[in-house]
C-alpha positions in Angstrom: 1.2 8.2 -11.6 1.1 6.0 -8.8 1.1 2.6 -9.6 0.1 -0.2 -6.9 -0.1 -4.0 -6.7 -3.4 -6.2 -6.4 -2.4 -9.3 -4.7 -5.2 -12.4 -5.8 -5.8 -14.9 -3.2 -7.5 -18.3 -3.8 -9.8 -19.7 -1.0 -11.2 -22.5 -0.7 -13.7 -23.4 2.4 -15.1 -27.1 2.1 -16.3 -27.5 -1.5 -16.5 -23.7 -2.3 -13.5 -22.0 -3.6 -13.3 -18.6 -4.9 -10.8 -15.0 -5.2 -10.3 -12.3 -3.7 -8.2 -9.2 -5.0 -6.3 -6.7 -2.2 -3.5 -4.6 -2.1 -0.9 -4.7 0.4 -2.5 -1.7 2.0 -5.9 -4.0 2.7 -3.6 -6.5 4.5 -1.6 -4.3 6.8 -5.0 -2.7 7.7 -6.6 -6.2 8.6 -3.0 -7.0 10.6 -3.0 -3.7 12.6 -6.9 -4.7 13.9 -5.9 -8.6 14.8 -3.3 -7.2 15.9 -5.3 -4.8 18.5 -8.0 -7.4 19.0 -6.6 -10.5 18.6 -2.9 -10.2 20.0 -2.2 -11.5 16.9 2.3 -11.6 16.3 2.9 -8.1 15.1 5.8 -9.8 13.3 3.4 -12.2 11.4 2.9 -9.9 8.3 5.9 -9.7 5.5 7.3 -6.5 5.8 6.4 -3.6 3.2 9.2 -2.9 0.9 9.2 0.8 -1.2 12.5 -0.4 -3.5 11.7 -2.3 -6.7 8.5 -2.8 -5.4 6.9 -3.8 -8.7 9.3 -5.9 -10.0 7.9 -9.2 -10.9 10.1 -11.6 -8.5 9.7 -9.3 -5.3 5.4 -9.5 -6.5 6.0 -13.4 -6.5 7.6 -13.6 -3.5 5.3 -11.2 -1.2 2.4 -13.5 -3.1 4.0 -16.7 -1.0 4.4 -14.5 2.0 1.1 -13.0 1.9 -0.5 -16.7 1.2 1.5 -18.2 4.5 0.1 -15.0 6.2 -3.0 -16.1 5.8 -3.2 -19.9 6.2 -1.2 -19.3 9.4 -4.2 -17.1 10.9 -6.5 -19.4 9.5 -4.8 -22.3 11.9 -4.8 -19.8 14.5 -8.5 -19.8 14.5 -9.4 -23.1 13.4 -12.7 -22.9 14.4 -14.3 -19.6 14.0 -12.4 -16.8 12.0 -12.2 -13.2 13.6 -14.9 -11.3 12.1 -12.6 -8.7 10.5 -10.6 -11.7 8.5 -13.9 -13.4 7.7 -15.1 -10.4 6.1 -11.6 -10.0 4.5 -11.8 -13.2 2.3 -15.4 -12.2 1.9 -16.7 -15.9 3.6 -20.1 -13.8 4.1 -20.4 -14.0 0.5 -19.8 -17.7 0.0 -20.2 -20.0 3.1 -23.4 -20.1 5.1 
């Protein structure tokens, strides 16, 4: 049985707040698109770890690293987030 970790991300825009859930592979896919389309630093995404990947301490550490990753992306695109990032964060469902 293969198990995987889902990261729950709290998103806030103005008065709107919601959560999105993504696996690490979703972050990796997003990152690959941003690297090719927007020339984001390819080392910005925390690396994939295999050993002990589901240990509580590693999950908590990666959660924080992924939150920092997303915050960094939003700082890089202060006015308009790229379409793939907006979709990843479900902006289309909550922000008009």
